[in-house]
N, C-alpha and C positions, 0 to 999 in steps of 0.2 A: 269576398271582400276581407280585406286583411285588417287585424285590429292589434293594437299595442297596448297592454297595460301594463304599469309598474306596480310592484309590489314586492315587500317583502316578507318572507318567512322563514322563522327558524325553526318550527314545527313539522315535519315533513307529513305529517298525518292531516294536518290542517290544510296544506300544500296541495295535497292528494284529494282531499275530499273539495276543495274549492275548484280544482282542474275537472273533475267528474259534475262538479255543479254548471259550470260554463259549457261543458260538453252537452249537458242535458238541456242546456237555453239555445244550443247549435253553434257554440263556436268550439272549433277543432285546434286543440294546442298544437303549436308547430315548432315553434322556438322558444330557446331560453338563453339568456346572460343574466348575470348579474342583477336580481330585481326587475326584469324587463322580458314579459311574455308574450309572446306572439301568436295569433290564433287569428285561424280561416274559417270560413263559412261552412256549416255541416248540418246533416240533418239532426235535429235534436235527439240526444241520446244515441247518436251513433258510435260513440267510443266510451270505453274504459280504459283510465289512467291508473296505473301504479308507478310507485316510485321507489328506488331501491338504492342503499350505498354499499357499492360494491367492495371488495376486500382489496383489490389494486385497483391502480390507475387505469382508465380507458383504454389505453394504448398497450397495457399488458398482454401477452398471450393467452394467459388463463381467462381474462375479464373480456376478450375478444370471443373466445371460444364461448364461454357462457352467454353473450349479447346473440350469437350465431343460432345458439341453441334456443333460446327465448324465440327469435326471429322464425326458427322452423316450428314452433309451437303456435306462432300466428300472434306472438307479442313484439311489435317492432318498436326498436328503440328511436324515438323520437327527437331526443335532445338529451345532452349531458352537460354536467358543471362539475368539476374536480372529480369526485368520483361517484356522484349522486348521476343516476342514469332514469330518465323518463319514459317508461314504457306504455303502449295503448294497444290497444285490442278491439278488434268491433263487438260491439253489444250484441248479446244473443246468444243462444247456445250455453255453452258451460260456464259457470261463474270464474272470474278472470281474478285467481291467487296466484302471488308469486311463491308463496312459503307453504309445503303441503304437510309441514310437521312442527312440530313444539322445539326442535332444536334449531331447524333451521331460522325460524320466529326469533328465537334466542340470540343466535348468532348475529342476527340482523342490528337488534336492540343494543349488544356488545359493540359493535361497530360503528353505531352511532355514539354511544357512551364514550370510545375511545377518539371519537373526533372532537366531540366538546369538551372533554376533560381538560386537556392540556394548553387548549385556547382558553377556556376560562381559569385555570391556574395562571398564565400568563398577562390576561388581564387583569386578575387582583393583584398579582404582585407589583406589575408595573403601575396599575391604578394607587395603590398605598405609598408606592416609593413616591409617586409624583405628588400626592398629597402631602406626604410629609417634607419633599421639599420645597411646595409651594406654600405650605401652610404657615410657616414664619413671616410670610411677607404682610400677611394681616395685622400681627402682633408684636412685631421687634423691628426696632428702628437702624437696627446692626445689621440684620440680614438680608444680602440681595435677591431673596427668592422670587419668583414670578407667577404674578395669578395665573399665568398660561400653564404651567405645572401643575396648578390646583386644579385647573379646570380640566385638562388632560387625564388628572388621575380622577378626578368623579365621574368623567365619561367614560374610562376603562372600568372601573368599579361598576356602573349601569349596566355596560354590555355586558359583563362575567355576571351578572345578577340575571339579566336576561337569558343568557345562555343555560343558566342553573336550571332555567324550568323545564325545557326539553330533556336535558341531561336526567334530571330527576324522573320524569316521566318516563325514559328510555329505562332507568335502573329500577323503577317500581313495575314496570310490564317484565323486565328480566327475571323478579323474585315471584310474580304471579305465574309465570310461564314454569319456572322451576317447582313451585307448589302444583302446579297443574300436572307436570311430568309425572312428580312423585305418587298423586293421586291414581294416574293413567297405569303406573306401575304394579 
């Protein structure tokens, strides 16, 4: 049976945990488009899922080669969105970890930071600019500002704040991994 669930995640670790919880309940993740997850029935706990943000787009030869490498090691790419790839592997046997060392984990978190930071900055800039344009509407009779500008500005700032949390989480993880690497050397 096919099940469709609508959910929006901005923290990939929470999304990955949720997909694994669904698999434990007998729902195999099959496809994704923005905030739309498609599941098929499976044996509970049959699959383990991992998400990864690739360095390049999905059609880049380097990305294709990497996905082929993962498939050769039993991790099939189930879905992708932008540069995110959803991998799954049959449960049982060796644990399913994508990152084998500290440097690869750090590189992944840095890619996440690089994804969120410019978007977050654009949202803050456009948000404050729209608030600046729309705010005089509320207190000046000579300004033709628009409450729509103010509303869009507040919305942009709120989304920027929401993106700050996963960006900051990735930044914190990079710091901890750097400390861990120093201790190992």
